[in-house]
VOBA-1610 file (N, C-alpha, C; in pm, whole numbers, padded with zeros to 5 digits, always signed):
BEGIN
Unk-01416-05378-00811Unk-01313-05307-00781Unk-01341-05146-00765Unk-01421-05051-00677Unk-01533-04950-00708Unk-01419-04864-00728Unk-01371-04759-00849Unk-01279-04668-00810Unk-01288-04560-00663Unk-01214-04510-00674Unk-01175-04412-00530Unk-01276-04294-00602Unk-01355-04252-00495Unk-01399-04128-00572Unk-01287-04024-00536Unk-01205-04004-00440Unk-01054-03844-00421Unk-00974-03885-00582Unk-00985-04004-00621Unk-00869-04001-00754Unk-00910-03979-00855Unk-01083-04001-00882Unk-01144-03967-00950Unk-01190-03771-00995Unk-01207-03748-00871Unk-01214-03580-00839Unk-01052-03550-00899Unk-00922-03577-00832Unk-00839-03540-00848Unk-00765-03571-01009Unk-00831-03691-01050Unk-00813-03664-01226Unk-00870-03580-01300Unk-00989-03529-01254Unk-01094-03461-01307Unk-01094-03320-01326Unk-00992-03311-01178Unk-00951-03166-01172Unk-00816-03140-01256Unk-00704-03231-01257Unk-00624-03215-01341Unk-00662-03245-01472Unk-00772-03286-01535Unk-00822-03293-01714Unk-00887-03156-01725Unk-00916-03076-01648Unk-00979-02924-01646Unk-00854-02867-01622Unk-00760-02887-01571Unk-00641-02751-01596Unk-00576-02830-01724Unk-00559-02934-01719Unk-00505-02965-01891Unk-00588-02943-01999Unk-00695-02916-01990Unk-00778-02847-02121Unk-00765-02712-02150Unk-00791-02616-01976Unk-00762-02521-02017Unk-00617-02422-02040Unk-00497-02510-02029Unk-00401-02506-02059Unk-00357-02569-02203Unk-00435-02644-02212Unk-00470-02672-02437Unk-00548-02546-02499Unk-00635-02487-02404Unk-00702-02361-02489Unk-00606-02274-02448Unk-00562-02193-02344Unk-00456-02135-02390Unk-00362-02092-02461Unk-00293-02280-02488Unk-00167-02274-02589Unk-00231-02274-02698Unk-00347-02254-02728Unk-00363-02223-02886Unk-00319-02131-02985Unk-00255-02015-02919Unk-00188-01964-03035Unk-00299-01861-03015Unk-00387-01813-02963Unk-00459-01669-02926Unk-00570-01644-03031Unk-00548-01719-03188Unk-00593-01694-03304Unk-00764-01687-03257Unk-00831-01605-03291Unk-01004-01585-03275Unk-01047-01566-03435Unk-01136-01621-03453Unk-01218-01604-03575Unk-01353-01491-03518Unk-01316-01385-03631Unk-01397-01253-03645Unk-01548-01306-03675Unk-01651-01248-03698Unk-01802-01299-03778Unk-01790-01272-03936Unk-01659-01197-03944Unk-01687-01154-04109Unk-01562-01309-04148Unk-01509-01401-04104Unk-01405-01488-04113Unk-01274-01468-04114Unk-01221-01346-04046Unk-01089-01341-04078Unk-01038-01355-03927Unk-00946-01371-03908Unk-00878-01400-03742Unk-00817-01290-03680Unk-00813-01267-03597Unk-00713-01168-03504Unk-00685-01261-03409Unk-00543-01248-03408Unk-00403-01306-03327Unk-00352-01246-03219Unk-00350-01283-03101Unk-00340-01213-02964Unk-00197-01257-02964Unk-00127-01224-02857Unk-00046-01231-02820Unk-00060-01375-02710Unk+00025-01453-02710Unk-00001-01530-02519Unk+00059-01483-02441Unk+00032-01477-02355Unk+00109-01393-02200Unk+00259-01465-02208Unk+00290-01550-02217Unk+00347-01656-02208Unk+00484-01557-02251Unk+00421-01492-02404Unk+00563-01448-02487Unk+00555-01310-02448Unk+00482-01247-02338Unk+00472-01080-02313Unk+00616-01046-02245Unk+00658-00964-02283Unk+00796-00886-02143Unk+00686-00817-02077Unk+00763-00751-01936Unk+00742-00730-01837Unk+00664-00583-01903Unk+00658-00523-01943Unk+00575-00403-01947Unk+00498-00407-02085Unk+00517-00490-02174Unk+00393-00595-02239Unk+00283-00668-02145Unk+00330-00718-02027Unk+00280-00830-01936Unk+00140-00727-01876Unk+00206-00607-01866Unk+00163-00514-01717Unk+00076-00406-01775Unk+00101-00373-01923Unk-00026-00317-02034Unk-00104-00440-02072Unk-00070-00550-02081Unk-00242-00691-02128Unk-00286-00709-01971Unk-00307-00594-01837Unk-00343-00603-01730Unk-00491-00728-01752Unk-00507-00693-01840Unk-00667-00700-01837Unk-00732-00883-01873Unk-00598-00974-01953Unk-00576-01103-01975Unk-00432-01142-01898Unk-00371-01071-01856Unk-00209-01123-01796Unk-00214-01084-01649Unk-00082-01144-01620Unk-00046-01111-01462Unk+00082-01169-01454Unk+00205-01034-01420Unk+00334-01108-01408Unk+00372-01190-01253Unk+00481-01278-01292Unk+00491-01361-01209Unk+00617-01296-01200Unk+00638-01234-01065Unk+00748-01176-00993Unk+00798-01263-00873Unk+00962-01180-00853Unk+01023-01256-00759Unk+01007-01178-00633Unk+00988-01128-00520Unk+00961-01038-00409Unk+01031-00871-00393Unk+00970-00816-00424Unk+00991-00662-00450Unk+01021-00650-00576Unk+00975-00669-00659Unk+01016-00653-00853Unk+00869-00542-00860Unk+00995-00442-00870Unk+00907-00321-00906Unk+00899-00188-01094Unk+00751-00239-01075Unk+00771-00181-01260Unk+00814-00041-01278Unk+00868-00021-01248Unk+00913+00107-01250Unk+01002+00167-01403Unk+01040-00015-01422Unk+01139+00001-01635Unk+01007+00056-01700Unk+00879-00016-01670Unk+00761-00013-01778Unk+00721+00120-01744Unk+00732+00206-01626Unk+00650+00361-01616Unk+00727+00441-01483Unk+00833+00531-01527Unk+00900+00596-01447Unk+00809+00632-01369Unk+00698+00699-01362Unk+00571+00759-01230Unk+00574+00595-01105Unk+00580+00495-01136Unk+00593+00417-01073Unk+00720+00395-00900Unk+00622+00460-00818Unk+00709+00414-00689Unk+00713+00301-00647Unk+00817+00247-00587Unk+00778+00127-00502Unk+00876+00171-00378Unk+00804+00071-00270Unk+00902+00116-00137Unk+00959+00002-00116Unk+00990-00094-00217Unk+01080-00191-00217Unk+01143-00229-00420Unk+01264-00276-00399Unk+01258-00320-00548Unk+01378-00410-00553Unk+01448-00442-00634Unk+01570-00536-00680Unk+01502-00712-00675Unk+01361-00708-00693Unk+01319-00927-00712Unk+01330-00845-00894Unk+01296-00975-00984Unk+01326-00979-01063Unk+01155-01072-01196Unk+01113-01014-01251Unk+00992-01000-01321Unk+01039-01161-01404Unk+00994-01306-01360Unk+01017-01387-01411Unk+00928-01445-01543Unk+00816-01430-01573Unk+00715-01483-01656Unk+00560-01373-01658Unk+00492-01421-01739Unk+00408-01354-01765Unk+00253-01487-01745Unk+00202-01486-01667Unk+00082-01619-01691Unk-00026-01530-01747Unk-00120-01632-01806Unk-00270-01575-01808Unk-00314-01586-01709Unk-00445-01526-01664Unk-00523-01508-01542Unk-00609-01609-01531Unk-00623-01627-01675Unk-00721-01785-01627Unk-00683-01848-01557Unk-00533-01906-01595Unk-00449-02033-01484Unk-00454-01989-01326Unk-00402-01794-01352Unk-00422-01764-01215Unk-00542-01847-01126Unk-00665-01779-01162Unk-00760-01796-01149Unk-00799-01950-01163Unk-00811-02088-01174Unk-00779-02155-01132Unk-00700-02237-01028Unk-00562-02149-01004Unk-00497-02162-00929Unk-00515-02121-00778Unk-00607-01985-00806Unk-00690-01965-00699Unk-00797-02022-00647Unk-00900-02059-00772Unk-01001-02144-00686Unk-00958-02290-00636Unk-00829-02340-00659Unk-00795-02436-00588Unk-00746-02442-00441Unk-00603-02270-00465Unk-00596-02258-00307Unk-00717-02248-00219Unk-00788-02157-00256Unk-00955-02139-00208Unk-00961-02274-00115Unk-01000-02364-00214Unk-01054-02486-00140Unk-00980-02572-00060Unk-00858-02584-00074Unk-00724-02582+00020Unk-00791-02511+00158Unk-00768-02382+00144Unk-00772-02325+00253Unk-00883-02349+00324Unk-01019-02352+00292Unk-01156-02433+00320Unk-01113-02568+00426Unk-01077-02632+00328Unk-01033-02781+00346Unk-00973-02767+00526Unk-00880-02675+00456Unk-00772-02662+00615Unk-00703-02535+00678Unk-00863-02514+00734Unk-00895-02325+00794Unk-00871-02374+00952Unk-00874-02528+01017Unk-00788-02506+01131Unk-00677-02536+01156Unk-00546-02549+01019Unk-00455-02556+01110Unk-00414-02438+01099Unk-00267-02477+01204Unk-00214-02349+01240Unk-00126-02270+01137Unk-00106-02319+01060Unk-00018-02238+00922Unk-00060-02239+00784Unk-00207-02235+00783Unk-00264-02230+00668Unk-00266-02102+00560Unk-00225-01964+00667Unk-00210-01870+00621Unk-00111-01871+00545Unk+00020-01942+00589Unk+00101-01861+00511Unk+00112-01897+00350Unk+00027-02009+00288Unk+00063-02064+00172Unk-00057-01905+00079Unk-00085-01817+00149Unk-00212-01767+00051Unk-00131-01685-00083Unk-00023-01690-00065Unk+00028-01629-00189Unk+00104-01763-00276Unk+00027-01845-00287Unk+00102-01955-00370Unk+00082-01934-00504Unk-00040-01858-00565Unk-00081-01840-00682Unk-00011-01729-00767Unk+00088-01675-00659Unk+00083-01553-00718Unk+00239-01477-00698Unk+00302-01514-00590Unk+00404-01427-00589Unk+00531-01503-00503Unk+00541-01623-00588Unk+00628-01741-00499Unk+00716-01785-00583Unk+00731-01758-00777Unk+00804-01749-00830Unk+00797-01911-00897Unk+00661-01942-00844Unk+00591-02061-00949Unk+00508-02121-00992Unk+00522-02170-01107Unk+00417-02201-01210Unk+00272-02182-01159Unk+00169-02110-01212Unk+00073-02169-01153Unk+00022-02263-01182Unk+00022-02304-01304Unk-00083-02427-01349Unk-00012-02560-01278Unk+00106-02574-01230Unk+00168-02649-01178Unk+00143-02641-01059Unk+00135-02513-00981Unk+00109-02523-00814Unk-00053-02590-00810Unk-00119-02570-00970Unk-00249-02615-00931Unk-00231-02762-00928Unk-00217-02825-00954Unk-00181-02935-00942Unk-00158-02967-00799Unk-00082-02919-00708Unk-00008-02940-00662Unk-00109-02957-00551Unk-00195-02798-00549Unk-00365-02766-00469Unk-00412-02890-00421Unk-00438-02943-00545Unk-00516-03061-00607Unk-00513-03150-00539Unk-00409-03206-00541Unk-00370-03316-00479Unk-00401-03272-00375Unk-00339-03172-00260Unk-00345-03154-00091Unk-00453-03185-00073Unk-00558-03114-00210Unk-00697-03090-00123Unk-00769-03254-00166Unk-00774-03331-00233Unk-00809-03452-00243Unk-00739-03568-00186Unk-00639-03511-00213Unk-00564-03688-00133Unk-00515-03678-00004Unk-00448-03574-00004Unk-00331-03505+00116Unk-00411-03453+00277Unk-00318-03458+00350Unk-00352-03394+00436Unk-00272-03247+00476Unk-00423-03183+00543Unk-00375-03017+00629Unk-00219-03081+00699Unk-00211-03170+00753Unk-00068-03140+00808Unk+00053-03135+00740Unk+00007-03133+00592Unk+00161-03052+00515Unk+00157-02982+00513Unk+00073-02901+00577Unk+00086-02729+00587Unk+00153-02695+00720Unk+00281-02690+00733Unk+00381-02695+00804Unk+00429-02554+00864Unk+00459-02544+00944Unk+00523-02379+01010Unk+00666-02393+00856Unk+00683-02489+00789Unk+00813-02426+00722Unk+00769-02343+00572Unk+00617-02327+00579Unk+00556-02221+00521Unk+00634-02103+00540Unk+00610-02036+00653Unk+00603-01960+00706Unk+00705-01868+00690Unk+00728-01782+00634Unk+00890-01691+00588Unk+00913-01655+00697Unk+00882-01626+00816Unk+01008-01597+00912Unk+01034-01656+01010Unk+00929-01810+01019Unk+00925-01840+01176Unk+01067-01923+01173Unk+01083-01969+01279Unk+01195-02038+01305Unk+01179-02160+01379Unk+01119-02265+01328Unk+01041-02378+01324Unk+01137-02525+01246Unk+01152-02668+01367Unk+01245-02750+01323Unk+01159-02747+01182Unk+01281-02867+01176Unk+01226-02970+00994Unk+01071-03001+01042Unk+01028-03052+00928Unk+00901-03132+00938Unk+00964-03306+00981Unk+00893-03323+01120Unk+00898-03466+01113Unk+00855-03567+00974Unk+00798-03569+00942Unk+00719-03656+00785Unk+00774-03583+00674Unk+00788-03632+00560Unk+00817-03537+00399Unk+00679-03491+00384Unk+00664-03401+00290Unk+00536-03364+00275Unk+00577-03323+00142Unk+00428-03462+00060Unk+00411-03437-00055Unk+00424-03275-00118Unk+00311-03242-00055Unk+00294-03129-00103Unk+00382-03000-00077Unk+00512-03042-00014Unk+00597-02900+00003Unk+00708-02979-00144Unk+00710-03091-00150Unk+00783-03134-00275Unk+00763-03095-00363Unk+00626-03151-00395Unk+00553-03135-00490Unk+00572-02925-00567Unk+00546-02866-00451Unk+00575-02709-00483Unk+00737-02661-00503Unk+00836-02772-00449Unk+00948-02726-00490Unk+00997-02767-00600Unk+00913-02884-00669Unk+00933-02875-00827Unk+00858-02812-00927Unk+00795-02749-00892Unk+00689-02621-00959Unk+00862-02487-00931Unk+00897-02463-00833Unk+00972-02363-00826Unk+01130-02428-00917Unk+01143-02551-00897Unk+01275-02564-00940Unk+01279-02561-01131Unk+01178-02561-01160Unk+01149-02496-01307Unk+01189-02424-01355Unk+01259-02375-01471Unk+01368-02244-01487Unk+01183-02159-01582Unk+01154-02059-01501Unk+01103-01966-01585Unk+01123-01921-01700Unk+01045-01882-01830Unk+01101-01845-01943Unk+01176-01706-01870Unk+01265-01660-01989Unk+01331-01510-01934Unk+01333-01442-02075Unk+01272-01319-02090Unk+01260-01214-02186Unk+01354-01140-02234
//
């Protein structure tokens, strides 16, 4: 039996994501040339303000309309009320963004593809989990799984067929975020 090339590609993508998560989860200890170590906090352990202060390597995951004025009173926001959910490594968000770009390229002709543009950032879903959903859609799914249900303001009928992609994303959002 000849292995399915698409399954190999998905497995490879998932393996890369797992390796990235493993590297990010190693505690942040770096060996200096003199043999001593420097320990840096993992983004997942940071509070909202510490996450913003570590913007070179971390990115806050928030609900819509979260305003970081608690971290800096000089920050004025148009909307507020959203909550800080977690702090993510920029590398993981970058991997998610790469898969998102690949899906958007594959599905460029779909009428609703523009509604998935924020999947890796402001949806409340963990980016590593979202990356896996995107990789599976890119390699095995159908662009038709991106239907009008992804539109936040559209009034559309429920999809005719269940979407493996939507179910995967719902599972990512159902995971409780780490609270600070």
